[in-house]
N, C-alpha and C positions, 0 to 999 in steps of 0.2 A: 461446646468447647472445640476450638479450632485444632485440627490434627494435620491438615494438608494445606500447603500454600503453593499456588500456581502463579508464576510471574509472567507478565508480558515483558518484552525486552526493550523495544524502542520507546523512548519517553519515560521509561522506568529505570532501567539499568544503563542503557547506552543512548547517547544523543541521536535524535532523528535528523539533525541538521544536514549531515552529509547525504542522507537519503533524499531529502528535499532538494538539495543542490543537484544531485544526479537526476532527479525527476525533472527539474527545470531544464537542465542541459539536454535531456532526452527530447522533450517537447520542442526545444529550440532546434536541435539537429534534424528532427523529422520535418520541420518546416523549411529550413534554409539549406540543408546539405544537398549536394548533387546526387546523393544516394537515395533521396526521397523526393520531396516536393521541389527542392532547388529554388526557393524564392530568393535567396541571397547567398549563393554558394561561396562568394568571395569573403563573406563574413565568418564562415565556418572554419574552426580549427579543433584539434584534439587536445590542446593544452591551453587552458585559460588560467589566469592568475586569480587570486581571491577576490580582488575588486571586480574583475570581469564576471566571475560567477555570481557575485552578489547582485550586480546590475542585471544580469540575465534573469535571475530568480525574481527580483523585484518586478521586472517587466512581465514575465510569464505568469506569475501567480499574484500580481497586483499587491505587492507588499504582504504576501501570504494570506490575503483575504479569500482567495480562491480555495486554498488549502483548508482554511478554517471553516468555510461553508461546507466543504465535502466531509470534513471530520464531524461537524455538527449534525450531519445527516446520517451518521453511522457508517460512513465509508472509511475503511481502515487500511486497505492494501495500497501501497504506493503504485503498483502496476495499474490498478483500477483508476487511480487518480490521474496518472499519466494519460491513460487511454481516454478518459473522460475529457481532459483538457485539450488533447490534440484533436480528438474527433469533433469537439465543439468548434474548434478553430477551423477545421476542414470544412464543416458545414457553412461557417461564416464566409470562407473564401469562395466556396462554390456559389453562394447566394449572390455574389457580386457579378457572376457571369451567367446566371440562369436565363436571362432574357435572350441571349444569343446562343447558349450552349445547352439548352434544356435536354435535348435528345441524348447528348453524351452523359450529362449528369444522371439522367434516368437510368441509362445503361450501367453506369458505375455503381449505382445504388441498388441494383437488382442481383448482384453477385458479391460474394465475399471480397473485400478489398485486400489485395496482396501488394507486394513491393512493386511489381510490374504495373499495377493499377496506379499506384502513387506516382511512379515515374511518368505515366501517361497523363495523369491529372496535372502534374507539374509542367509538362510541355505545353498543355493547353493554357494553363494559368499564365505562362510566360508571355502570352500574346496580349495580356491585359494588364492594366495598372491596378492590381488588387492590393489591399492593405490588411495586415493583421490587426486585430482589435481584441486584446485580452480582457478589457474592461467589461465586455458584454457577458462574460461567464456568470458573474454574480447577478447581473440584471436578469438574464434568461432563467437561471435556475431558482432564483428567488420566487419567480412566478409559479413554480411547481412545488408541490408538497411531497415529491418523490423522496424516498429514503433508501439507503443501502444500495442493493443491486438494482432497484427500480430506477436509480439515476441513469444507469446505462440505457435502459429502455426508453427513458425520456428523450434520448438523442433521436430516436425514431420520430417522436412527436415534433421535435424541432426541425427535423428534415422535411416533414410534411408542411410545417408552417413556413419555413424559410425557403425551401426549394420546390415545394409543390409536388413532391414525389411520395408515393406510398412505399415504405420499405421496412424491413425488419432486420437489416444487416448490422445495425449498431448494437450488437450484443457481443459477448465474448466469442471471438473467432480469430481469423487470420490476422486482422489488423491489431487486435489485442496482443497477439503473440509477437508481432513486429515491435510494438511498444515495449513489451517485456524484455525482448532480446537487446534492444538498444540501451535500455536502462541498465541491464546487467553488464554490458560493455563498459558503461561509465563507472559503475560501482565496483566491480571486481577487477577490472582492467584486463589487459591482454593475457597476462599470465594465467588467469583463472577462468576466463569466460567459457572455454570449452568444457571444463569440468562442471561449471555452474549450469550451463544450458544444454550441453550436448551438441552445440552447433558452433562453428568457428565465427569469428568476428566478421561483420560486414565492413566495419571501419576499424582498422587497427590504429595503434598509436596512443591508446588511452592508458594512463597509469593506474587508475582506479583509486577508490577511497578506502578500500578494505583494510589496508595496513595503517590507517590513520583514524581509528575509532576514538571517540571521546566518551568517557564515563560521566555519569550525571552526579557523581559524588566521588571523592577519592577512592581509588580502586581498593586500597587496603581496608577502608572502612566498610565498603560493601562486602568484601571478603569476610570481615568480622561478623556482619549480619548473617551470612550464610553459615559460618562456623557456629554462631549462637543457635540458629534454628536447628541444624543437624544434631548438635550436642544436646539440645533440649527435647529431641525426639520427634520433631516435626518432619513429615515427608515433604520434600520440595520438588517442584517441577517447573518446566518452561512451556508456555504456549505462545508462539510468536508467528507473525506473518513473514519473518525473514526466512530465506532459504537456509538449508542446513549449513552450507559452506560459510555463510555470513553470520552464523550463530556459533558453530563449534570452533572455528578458527579464532575469533576474538576471545572466546571464553578460555581457550587454551593459552593464548597469549597473555591474558590477564590473570591466569592461574586460578580461575573460578571453576573450571570443569570438574575438578576433583571432588566438589561438593555434591555433584548430581549423578543420579543413575541415568545413563544416556537413554534408557527406555522411556524416561519421563521428560525428554526434551523433544517436543513436537514442533515442527517447523512447517513452512509453506510446502516443502517437498512431500511431507506426509499428506497434507491437504490435497495437493494436486494429484497424487497417486490415488487417493480415495475418490476424487471426482472422476478420474478415468475409469474406475470400476463400475460407476453407476451407469445404468442404461440410458437415462435421460440427463440432459445438461442441468446440473444443479450446483450452485455455489455453496461450498462448505467453509468459505473464509468467514472470519468474524464479521458481523455479530452472530453468525451461526455458532452454536456452542461446541461443534465437533472438535476443534483444536484443544479446548480445555477438557472435554470428555476423554479424549485419547490420552492427554497428559495425566489425567487422574487414573485411568485404567492401565496405561502402559502401552507401548508401541507393538507389543505382541497381540493386542486385542484386534479382532477382525473389524473391518469397516462396518459390516452389518451389525455386529454387537454394539459398536459405538452409536450408530444411528438409531438402533432399536432401544437404546437406554431410555427408560421411562423418565420423563421430566415433570416436575422437578425431581432430582435424584434423591434417593433415600439418604438421610442424614446430611442433607445439603449444608446445614449450619456448621458442619465440621470442616468445610472447605472454604478457603479464602482465596479469591482471585485478586491480584494486585495489578492494576492497569492504569493507563493515563487517558483513555479515550472512551467515548460513549459506546463504541462497538464492544469494548471489553465489559463495560457495565451491563449492556444488554445481554451478552452471552452469559454472564454470571447470573443475571435475573432469571433467564430461561432454565438454568440449572438449579435454581433455588439456593445458590451459594451466597456467602457474604462477599462484599466487594469493598476493597480499599483503593480509593482514587489517589494518585500522586500528582502533584502540581508541577511536574517537570517536563510535561509534554509541550506540544506546539504552542498552546495558548497560555502556558505558565499558570500563574496565580489567577488569571482572568477566568480560568475554567472552573473555579470554585462554585460560582453561582449555578452553572450548568449541572454540576454534580450534586449540589444541594437540591436543585429542582427535581432531579431524578432519585433523590434520597439514597445516595451512597451511604453505606454503613460507616465508613471512615473516610476522612479526607486528610491526606498527609502532605506536608511540604516536600518531603523527600522519602525515598525508600528507606533511608536510615531511621526514620521515625517508626518503622514497623515494630521494632522491639518494644516500644512504649505501649502498644495496644494488645500485646500478647500476654 
């Protein structure tokens, strides 16, 4: 009998579309802006209209096929997706100058890549006629069976193959942090970026998408679902890859926060803080079950207690995870919980076959259908 329900947010309650838009704009900026590689600084601006954003996203993510591949391999965090896309394109650009600039490429690949390094790479690239090619992503990563965080490590394999250098720099590090910060500039805008990241904007002038969230069903009907669950005695919580600002603020605006104990709203902030506590670099993002384990136990629980929780958990059949991605399903499976897949994520109803293949306990057209299975 289900007693606890833990919700993902993106693709379940709120649309991911603005996140994917911001992700595409981030990769685009890192490639063309004079703050980074400066391939086409004259094309960069901080305010694009909807048609321009759509065009950039179609180009960068090849009509979302790049995103779908990453999602199908269990990669769930937008920051990881941005980093993977940009780093792959960086390797492709460097491959076009390796015959004449191998010494410099080898030097760049032996130390963490920071913004100064990107500016230096950009200055060298400006001496050549290099071309971006986003279509190579699916081609290159289809050749690998890497999943989840292994995808980041596969960048080192591609660097060896395409550049001829032995390196281990393409893991989470300084370049990943640059990608994250630019992404936050686009998503939360000038007003919130310092609170979101603890760092000021490199590029000001961005309005942000935060105040323009889209719900995946009428807000009042989702509110009714939360009312039904709490009135029926279910404990509910959130386990999301969103930062706290981008979770709490929309929930307040939508008047949903009143239904939740904030100790059971676990976000990327808690995951990052937990990762910082560990002595060795370990990713606790989904599909690692940490987010949902802390959501179940509450934010007062120590990182050690969460990580030392025996899996599958005791009475796992009493916990239902509601998500839209393979990463959510894999986390639920490790916990021994039930899983309800909703078909409102990136792939929409096309995701049904994937969830059937992985034997999701329930497959719902919308989070509104949750009442029907309880």
